[in-house]
C-alpha positions as CSV (number, residue, x, y, z in Angstrom):
1,X,-0.1,0.1,-0.1
2,X,1.1,3.8,-0.2
3,X,0.2,6.0,1.7
4,X,-3.0,7.5,0.1
5,X,-4.3,4.2,0.1
6,X,-3.5,3.4,3.5
7,X,-5.0,7.2,4.4
8,X,-8.2,6.1,2.9
9,X,-8.5,2.5,4.6
10,X,-8.2,4.7,7.7
11,X,-10.4,7.7,6.7
12,X,-13.1,4.9,5.3
13,X,-12.8,3.1,8.8
14,X,-13.5,6.3,10.7
15,X,-16.6,7.1,8.6
16,X,-17.6,3.6,9.2
17,X,-17.1,4.1,13.3
18,X,-19.1,8.1,13.0
19,X,-22.0,6.4,11.8
20,X,-21.9,3.7,14.3
21,X,-21.2,0.6,11.8
22,X,-18.9,-2.0,13.0
23,X,-16.9,-3.9,10.7
24,X,-14.3,-6.0,12.4
25,X,-11.4,-6.4,9.8
26,X,-8.9,-8.4,10.0
27,X,-5.7,-5.9,9.4
28,X,-6.8,-3.2,11.6
29,X,-6.4,-2.6,15.2
30,X,-7.9,0.7,16.9
31,X,-6.3,1.8,20.8
32,X,-7.6,5.4,22.2
33,X,-4.1,6.0,23.6
34,X,-0.6,5.0,23.5
35,X,-0.2,1.1,24.4
36,X,2.3,0.6,26.9
37,X,5.5,-0.6,24.7
38,X,5.9,-4.5,26.7
39,X,1.6,-4.7,26.0
40,X,2.1,-3.3,22.6
41,X,5.4,-5.7,21.5
42,X,3.2,-8.6,22.1
43,X,-0.1,-7.6,20.6
44,X,1.7,-6.5,17.5
45,X,3.2,-9.9,17.2
46,X,-0.1,-11.6,17.9
47,X,-1.3,-9.2,14.7
48,X,1.1,-9.4,12.6
49,X,1.6,-13.3,13.0
50,X,-1.9,-14.1,12.7
51,X,-1.8,-11.6,9.3
52,X,0.2,-14.3,7.4
53,X,2.5,-12.3,5.2
54,X,-0.6,-9.5,4.8
55,X,-0.4,-5.4,6.1
56,X,-1.7,-4.3,9.1
57,X,-2.5,-1.3,9.8
58,X,-2.7,0.2,14.1
59,X,-4.6,3.3,14.2
60,X,-4.1,5.2,17.9
61,X,-6.9,7.6,19.1
62,X,-9.9,6.2,17.2
63,X,-12.0,3.9,20.4
64,X,-15.3,1.6,18.4
65,X,-17.3,2.8,20.8
66,X,-16.2,6.2,21.4
67,X,-14.7,7.9,17.8
68,X,-11.9,9.8,18.0
69,X,-9.6,9.7,21.1
70,X,-7.5,12.9,22.6
71,X,-4.4,11.2,23.3
72,X,-1.4,11.4,25.6
73,X,1.1,13.6,23.7
74,X,3.9,10.9,23.1
75,X,7.2,10.6,21.3
76,X,6.9,8.4,18.4
77,X,10.3,8.3,18.4
78,X,10.9,7.3,21.6
79,X,7.7,4.8,22.1
80,X,8.9,2.4,19.0
81,X,12.4,1.0,19.6
82,X,10.7,0.3,23.3
83,X,8.1,-1.4,21.5
84,X,10.8,-3.1,19.9
85,X,13.1,-4.0,22.5
86,X,10.3,-6.6,23.2
87,X,10.8,-9.0,20.5
88,X,13.3,-11.5,20.1
89,X,14.9,-11.1,16.6
90,X,13.2,-9.5,14.2
91,X,10.1,-7.6,14.4
92,X,7.6,-6.1,11.7
93,X,8.4,-3.7,9.1
94,X,7.3,-0.7,10.3
95,X,6.7,0.7,6.9
96,X,5.0,4.0,7.6
97,X,3.9,6.5,10.2
98,X,1.9,9.3,10.0
99,X,-1.0,11.5,11.4
100,X,-4.2,11.7,9.7
101,X,-6.6,14.9,10.4
102,X,-10.2,14.2,10.5
103,X,-13.1,16.1,11.5
104,X,-13.5,15.0,15.7
105,X,-9.4,15.5,15.3
106,X,-6.4,13.9,14.6
107,X,-5.5,10.2,14.7
108,X,-2.5,8.6,14.4
109,X,-1.6,6.0,11.7
110,X,0.8,3.0,11.8
111,X,1.3,0.7,8.8
112,X,3.0,-2.5,9.2
113,X,4.9,-5.4,7.0
114,X,4.3,-8.8,8.1
115,X,6.3,-10.8,5.2
116,X,8.5,-11.9,7.8
117,X,6.7,-13.6,10.3
118,X,6.6,-15.4,12.8
119,X,7.3,-12.9,14.8
120,X,8.7,-13.7,18.6
121,X,8.5,-11.8,21.9
122,X,10.3,-12.2,25.2
123,X,8.6,-12.8,28.6
124,X,9.8,-10.1,30.6
125,X,9.3,-12.2,33.5
126,X,11.3,-14.6,32.7
127,X,14.2,-15.0,35.4
128,X,12.4,-13.3,37.7
129,X,11.5,-14.4,41.2
130,X,8.0,-16.6,40.1
131,X,8.5,-15.9,36.3
132,X,8.3,-19.3,35.0
133,X,10.3,-21.5,32.4
134,X,9.0,-19.5,29.5
135,X,11.8,-17.2,28.1
136,X,9.5,-16.5,24.9
137,X,6.6,-16.6,23.3
138,X,5.0,-16.8,19.6
139,X,1.7,-15.0,20.0
140,X,-1.6,-15.4,18.0
141,X,-4.8,-12.7,16.9
142,X,-8.2,-14.4,17.6
143,X,-10.6,-11.8,16.9
144,X,-9.7,-9.0,19.3
145,X,-7.6,-11.3,21.3
146,X,-4.1,-13.1,21.8
147,X,-3.0,-15.7,23.2
148,X,0.1,-18.3,22.9
149,X,0.0,-19.7,19.4
150,X,-0.7,-23.3,18.8
151,X,0.6,-26.1,16.4
152,X,-2.1,-25.2,13.9
153,X,-1.4,-22.1,14.2
154,X,2.2,-22.1,12.9
155,X,1.3,-24.8,10.2
156,X,-0.8,-22.1,9.2
157,X,2.0,-19.9,8.5
158,X,2.8,-22.4,5.6
159,X,0.2,-21.4,4.1
160,X,-0.8,-18.4,1.5
161,X,-3.6,-16.8,2.8
162,X,-6.4,-16.2,1.3
163,X,-7.5,-12.1,1.0
164,X,-10.2,-11.0,2.2
165,X,-12.8,-9.0,0.5
166,X,-13.5,-5.0,2.2
167,X,-17.4,-4.8,3.4
168,X,-19.0,-1.2,3.1
169,X,-22.3,-1.3,5.2
170,X,-24.9,0.3,2.9
171,X,-28.2,-0.3,5.1
172,X,-29.7,-2.5,7.8
173,X,-33.3,-3.3,8.5
174,X,-35.2,-5.4,11.1
175,X,-39.1,-6.0,11.4
176,X,-41.2,-8.6,13.2
177,X,-44.7,-9.6,12.3
178,X,-47.6,-11.7,13.7
179,X,-48.2,-14.7,12.3
180,X,-51.0,-16.8,12.5
181,X,-50.7,-21.2,13.0
182,X,-49.6,-22.3,9.8
183,X,-51.1,-25.9,8.8
184,X,-49.0,-27.9,7.2
185,X,-48.2,-32.0,6.7
186,X,-44.4,-30.5,6.7
187,X,-42.6,-32.1,8.9
188,X,-39.8,-29.1,8.3
189,X,-42.2,-26.9,10.8
190,X,-41.5,-26.1,14.2
191,X,-44.0,-26.3,16.8
192,X,-43.5,-22.6,17.7
193,X,-45.2,-22.3,13.6
194,X,-47.9,-24.2,14.4
195,X,-49.7,-21.9,16.3
196,X,-49.7,-17.8,16.7
197,X,-46.2,-16.8,16.9
198,X,-43.6,-13.7,15.9
199,X,-41.3,-14.0,12.5
200,X,-38.5,-11.7,13.0
201,X,-36.5,-10.4,9.5
202,X,-33.1,-9.0,9.2
203,X,-31.7,-7.8,6.1
204,X,-27.7,-6.9,5.8
205,X,-27.4,-4.3,2.3
206,X,-23.8,-4.8,1.6
207,X,-21.5,-3.3,-0.9
208,X,-18.3,-6.1,-1.9
209,X,-15.7,-5.1,-3.2
210,X,-12.8,-8.3,-3.4
211,X,-9.1,-7.2,-3.3
212,X,-8.0,-9.1,-6.2
213,X,-9.1,-10.6,-9.1
214,X,-10.3,-14.0,-7.7
215,X,-14.1,-14.9,-7.4
216,X,-14.9,-15.4,-3.8
217,X,-17.1,-17.5,-2.6
218,X,-19.6,-16.8,0.3
219,X,-21.0,-20.1,1.2
220,X,-24.7,-19.6,3.3
221,X,-23.8,-22.4,5.7
222,X,-20.7,-20.1,6.5
223,X,-22.5,-17.3,7.6
224,X,-24.4,-16.4,10.5
225,X,-26.5,-13.4,11.9
226,X,-27.3,-12.1,15.4
227,X,-30.4,-10.0,16.7
228,X,-29.9,-8.8,19.9
229,X,-32.2,-5.9,22.2
230,X,-31.2,-4.2,24.4
231,X,-29.1,-6.7,25.8
232,X,-32.4,-8.0,26.8
233,X,-33.3,-10.9,23.9
234,X,-30.8,-12.1,21.5
235,X,-31.9,-15.1,19.1
236,X,-28.9,-16.4,15.8
237,X,-31.0,-16.5,13.0
238,X,-32.2,-19.8,11.2
239,X,-32.8,-19.2,7.6
240,X,-30.2,-17.0,6.1
241,X,-29.8,-16.5,2.3
242,X,-28.7,-14.1,-0.4
243,X,-30.3,-12.0,-2.6
244,X,-28.4,-9.6,-4.7
245,X,-31.7,-7.4,-5.2
246,X,-35.0,-7.1,-3.3
247,X,-37.2,-9.4,-5.4
248,X,-37.4,-12.8,-4.2
249,X,-38.0,-14.2,-7.4
250,X,-34.5,-12.5,-8.7
251,X,-36.3,-10.9,-11.2
252,X,-33.3,-7.9,-11.4
253,X,-29.9,-8.0,-11.0
254,X,-28.6,-4.7,-9.6
255,X,-24.7,-6.3,-10.1
256,X,-24.0,-8.0,-12.6
257,X,-20.8,-9.3,-11.2
258,X,-22.9,-10.7,-8.2
259,X,-24.6,-14.5,-8.4
260,X,-26.6,-15.7,-6.0
261,X,-27.8,-19.3,-5.3
262,X,-29.5,-21.0,-2.7
263,X,-26.8,-22.4,-1.4
264,X,-24.4,-19.5,-2.1
265,X,-23.0,-15.9,-3.3
266,X,-20.4,-16.1,-5.7
267,X,-19.0,-12.5,-6.2
268,X,-16.7,-12.0,-9.3
269,X,-16.1,-7.8,-9.0
270,X,-18.0,-4.7,-6.9
271,X,-20.7,-5.3,-6.5
272,X,-24.1,-4.7,-3.8
273,X,-25.2,-8.0,-2.0
274,X,-28.1,-8.4,0.3
275,X,-28.0,-11.2,2.9
276,X,-31.9,-12.0,4.2
277,X,-32.4,-14.4,7.7
278,X,-36.0,-14.9,9.1
279,X,-36.0,-16.2,13.1
280,X,-39.5,-17.7,13.8
281,X,-39.7,-17.4,17.7
282,X,-42.8,-17.8,20.3
283,X,-45.4,-14.9,20.7
284,X,-44.1,-12.1,23.1
285,X,-44.8,-8.9,24.5
286,X,-43.0,-6.5,22.4
287,X,-44.4,-3.2,23.9
288,X,-40.8,-2.4,26.0
289,X,-38.9,-2.8,23.7
290,X,-35.9,-0.5,22.3
291,X,-33.2,-0.3,20.0
292,X,-30.8,-2.7,18.6
293,X,-28.1,-4.6,17.7
294,X,-27.3,-7.1,14.1
295,X,-24.5,-8.9,14.2
296,X,-23.0,-10.6,10.4
297,X,-20.3,-13.3,10.5
298,X,-19.3,-14.1,7.1
299,X,-17.0,-17.0,6.4
300,X,-15.8,-17.4,2.0
301,X,-14.8,-20.2,1.5
302,X,-11.1,-21.8,1.8
303,X,-10.6,-19.4,4.0
304,X,-10.4,-20.2,8.0
305,X,-10.7,-16.7,8.8
306,X,-14.3,-14.5,9.5
307,X,-15.5,-11.2,8.2
308,X,-17.8,-9.5,11.4
309,X,-20.4,-6.5,10.7
310,X,-21.8,-4.9,13.6
311,X,-24.4,-2.5,13.2
312,X,-26.5,-0.6,15.7
313,X,-30.4,-0.5,14.4
314,X,-32.5,2.5,15.8
315,X,-36.0,1.5,17.2
316,X,-38.5,3.3,14.5
317,X,-41.8,4.5,14.8
318,X,-44.3,2.0,14.1
319,X,-46.4,3.5,11.0
320,X,-46.4,-0.2,9.2
321,X,-47.6,-3.6,9.6
322,X,-45.0,-4.9,11.5
323,X,-45.4,-5.0,14.9
324,X,-42.1,-3.4,15.5
325,X,-39.0,-2.3,13.0
326,X,-35.4,-0.8,13.2
327,X,-33.3,0.4,10.8
328,X,-30.0,1.5,11.0
329,X,-28.9,4.8,12.4
């Protein structure tokens, strides 16, 4: 990446957070302030090892929940050598670092290359009383957590990684309808559906951009949507499917680069993808429900890494036949 592309990516993350979109990207780490050098070394090593050769970006002064934060004045020229001192041997190559100005204040962008993995950090407690026998560690990042690498993690370093596509959230909707009993001999109908029940629908409207010329395949069975209301009600969807438009019959295809079937979505270039999910639940009192959170987890075929998309949803004034409906803020 050149500086312009790094800056563009950092600004895109800033804009997504400002809009309430939470797109967890395996390339990105956000920090509200400059982390302690010892802890930073372990997290950078774990992030760089799990990146398996891909570039990673750290953004200091940007928090996922609170947005741009005022960071402590730190002399970067002093901070980075302290971080490097905790590595055993080679550290990820810091190819560039610069300040990006936003409407809410400056953020600090650090860009690392990880082609020289694996990266090993020293145990600062080794040799001290009760410091234990472990002298060095190969950290590994899983989601936002860092742990010691397992054998299978080290093996993954030997296999070329599939680049995850970029996903932009255009809109997210959710609604719930009251449904009468369904009468059918079909054994696939649940007991809940055979009585008065609620049908929940969650829809993600996405724009997907592959990072290279290879086709990306999203299998339906490797995608899940979770819906939570005020941390009180939560469920994972049972039925999920892809669309390229809002027509169930797929009569009109908005993006010729996106093809969908009952089993998968095939993305050969930039295009729009709709992800729908339904959930049948027992009839319940919804008079006191509030805002919600929708989370989409989607894993491309041939990849061991998932894309996580989170979106806050605001309760919408009920002006339709739905019992309740929500829309992205």
